[in-house]
Phi, psi and omega in degrees: 000147179234130178275122181236134179268123181233157179259130180285131180304152187296325184271008181273140175241172183302134177094341179281160183241153175216164184257139177232137178255128182213130176053042176080005180230148180261132183234135178268130183237137178258136180291121184282164179300146177081006183247136178246164178302139181097343179281158178255132181232156175265130184235135175279119180244129179301144177293144181293145179294137180292146178282140180296139179279172179296326179295320180291327176296318179294332181269004176104003179094163179249174175299132180101347179287147180285164179301323180295317179296319178298318180296316178297320179296317180294321179295316179297317180296317180298316179297316180297316180295319179297320179295317178298316181298318179296320179295317179296320179294322178296316179296320179295318179296321179294318179295319179295320178295321178297317177298319179297320179295320179297314179298320180295318178295320178297320179297319178296316180297318180295321179294319176299318180296318179297319179296319178297318179296318179299319178297317180296319179296316180298318179296319180296315179299319180297316178297318181294320178297318178296319179295317180296320179296314180297314180295317180298319178297318180296316179296320180297318179295319179296317179297321179296321179296319180290326175299324179292331179282338183274153173286167182304317181291318179296318180297320180294323182294326185254354186300317182297323178292317180298316180298320180294320180294318185290350176284344185250157179252340183258148182296323181299317180292323177295320179296323178296324176297321178294316179297319178295321178298321181291329183280350183290173183293196185302125178219156176299143177287148182266142176269185185297317182300318179293321177296321178293328176295323176295316180296329180296338179274356182241110189288334183278097184294339179293339179266357182301317176303322179293320178297316180294325178295321178291324183277347190309316182297339182263007181266155172290162179306318180295316179294327178296320179295320176296316180298322178300320178296320178293319182294320183281322182227072187295329184292323184265336186259341184288134178258147175280118186262153176119000000 
C-alpha cells in the first residue's frame, strides 16, 4: 500500500466519492467524516501490479498477466522451442550423414584391402604351383635316373614308394609316405642304391637324415651303416643325388 495525499474537491461532502488517478491506475475514494471540500487527506492506494517480464512471457506468464499477455508468451515460447527443435534436428542429420560418409569410406578401403589380399594370394598360389611343377619335374627326372641305375628287381622293390613320394609337393607329406612304407608288413630290405633313389625324390637335403632315420628299419645292414654316417654327420656324408 502507498499513502498518497489528495485534495477533496470543493463540492464534495462526507460519504460522497470521487476518482483519483495515480501511477497509471484510477482509484475511487470516499470522503471520510469530518472532512470538507478543499481539504487534503492521506489515502492508502494499492501498489500497481508489476508488468510481466520477457522471461515470464516465455514461461507462459505470471499471476496477474492478462489473457493476451499469456497468449503472446505462449506463442513466443512455442516459436522458440520449434526453432531449437529444428536446430537440433539439423545437427543430428548432419552428424548422421557424417557417420554414413565415414562408414562408406571405411567400406571402400576394406574392399580395396580385400582385393589386394586376393591378388597376393592368387600370385602366391601361382608361384607355388610353378615351383611345385618345377620341383616335381626335377624329382621325377631324378627318380627315373635312379630307376635306370637299379636292376629290375631292385627297381620293383622301391618303385611303389617312389611313386607315392612323387605325388606330393611338401617334404612333410613325402616323409609320411616313407614312415608308412616302413610300418608295412614283411618287405625286402632296401640297399644303399635304393635308399639314394628315395632321397633323390626329396629336394630338401636338410631333411635327408630324417628320411633315412625313418627308413632305417627297412635298410640292409650295409645300408644302415651308411645311413648312420649321414644321420650323424649330414654335412660331410650327404651326397647330392640325381
